[in-house]
Steps between C-alpha positions, in 0.01 A plus 500: 500500500727196508781699336467775762504250787794314348694825486421571864608146592829551316559818701429314827196713577237224499486124528226280359379172644220263413170555680464203738126476435497567125802394298387715207576813700830653603525706816737796471673642809758770560834350595631563852801684355279734300273559801804616699611723212153650471477560875841672507409717203174611660675577829760714320226697323311552825818618674566745218146635511503550876835680480383719213177594679688593817769693313279686253177566689440703812306336786193696391537379139545144623173528695324637191633213294388247762148648491499481120605135513207425732260666255647311205474173693135570574436561130683181404298298751165619368 
């Protein structure tokens, strides 16, 4: 695991710091830069999906898809 975390640290994805209550532990956090990158990436994917749904599906198909999503969410929650 240490090798994996070290690689992520090298890439600037995570930063480790000593646990203030237990020096044997290291707390791992996403870096602010990576959080911004992740947020921008997610927003771009959401924008693409919304555009694709509007361009490719009729209003009736969009409503059907919305109903299916509700059913899938109900299954996931159970």
